[in-house]
N, C-alpha and C positions, 0 to 999 in steps of 0.2 A: 940887262938894258939899263931897263926905270932904277933897280938899286945901285947902280952908280952914279946918278943923278943927286944933286946936293940939294936940293930942292926941301925944305923942310915940310911941306904938306906933302908931297909926292912921299917922302920918306915916313912917315905920321901914317899915311896912308897904307904902309906895304907893312909897316910893323901890325899896324892895327888887324888886316887882313894877314898875322901869323910869316907873310911872307919874309922879310928881311929882322933880324935876332942881333944885336951888339954879345949875345953871349956867342963864343965860338964853339963853345960844345952842341950847341945845338944846329947851328951854321954846318958843323961839319957832321951832326947824322942827317941833316939835311941831305948833306951832301952824298951821302953815301948809300942812303934811299935811293936818292935819283940814277944812281950811279949801280946801281944792286936792278930799280925797274927797267935801265937801258938795256942792261946786259938779260935780263931775262927775255924781254922783248922783241932782242935781236933775235935770241936764240929760239922763241915760237914763232918767227917771220921767217927762220929759216926753215925751220921743223915743219910749218906750213906748206910754204915755196916745192919744198921739194917733194911733199908730197903728190902736189897741186900738177909740177912737173914729171914726175913720175905716171902720175894716170894718164896724162897727155900724151911723154911716151908708150905708154902699154896698149892706147888706143889704136897706136901711129904703128905697130908693128909690122903688119902688111907693107905699109908704104916703103919703110925701111926695109923689107923684103924686097921688094922690085927695085928699089933704088941698086942694095948689094947687088941682084941679078943681074941688070943693065950694067956692073961692070964698076958702083960705087965702093969705094975703099972707104976705110973704116974710121982713116984720119977725116974724108969729106962728109962723112953722118955726124961726127962730131962736132965740124965746123958748122954747118948746116943748124944744127940746132940748138947750137950757142954764141950764132949768131940771130938767132930769134928770141932766143929769151933775155939776150943783151938789148936789142928793141925794148921788148914789153915789158924789163926790169926798168927802161929810163923813162916809159911815157908810163907807167905805176905810179914809180918814185916821183916826177912832178906835177902828177893827179892827186897822186899823196901829199904829197909836201903841202902843194894851194889848198886840198883842204883840210889838213892840219894846221896852216898857218891861220888860213880866215875863222876856222872854232877858236884857235891860242887868241886873237882879237878879240874874239865875243868873249870869252870865257876873263880877258883882261879887267876888258868893260864892263862887264856884271857882276864879277866881283872885289874887283878898284873901282874907276869911275870912268868912263870914256875918258873924260877931259883929259886925264893923263898919257893919253893916245896923242903925240903929234905925227903927221905925214914923215917926218924926217926918221924917227925913230922908227917907227913901222916898215918905213922903204926899207932902213938901215938892215935892221933883222932878217926880211927878207931877204935882202941881195947878199949877207954872208950864210943865214943857213940852206937857201936852196939848194946851191951845191953843194954845201957837203950830205943833204939828205935825198937829193941826184946821184950820188956818188956811191953812198951806203948802203942807199936800194938797188941799185946794178950792182953792184959787188955781190948783197947778199940772193939775189937772183941768180946769180953767176955760179957762183958758190955752188948751191944747191940744185943747178942743174948738169952741174959736172958727173955725179953719181950716175945717174939714169942714163944716160946720154951715153956715155962707158960700156953702162951694160948691154945696152941696145943695140950699142954699135958691132959689140963683139961677136952678136947673135949670129948663127951661120943665116944664108940666106933660106934655105930649105926650113928649118923649125921656124921664123918669123914669116914665113907664108903659110906654116900651118897654123899658127894661133889663134883665137877662136876668142874675141874678146865679149 
């Protein structure tokens, strides 16, 4: 957003910090690095969330076995855990997006100048970035939950009750 402004002072501060360059090759390399970092961090988040959900589901095998003994279908168990994980994903994504936004404002202010940030610009970035962040975070959490939940739901009730964690 700051790079799109026509203010000479803003452009000079951005160039001095190395954020903006008039060289197309440098800007393309920065864009490629940003895409690579986003893909890598998304993959790491997916693996970490999958591990956490797998451990959560593993610790609840007895609960799943009890539900299945009481007549719960596999689809009910899957829906139950997916709804839980969607809610966790929304809450965690909102908290993460707000903390990340606050840290980004502090970083921009410390690296550049706090005077460059006006309230309109800051809220416009929050307004456009928050829904995207929450959507991606919720999608990652839901995608990470599919495998562990499906495996747990397919267990036979007797095996689930017998598991010692």
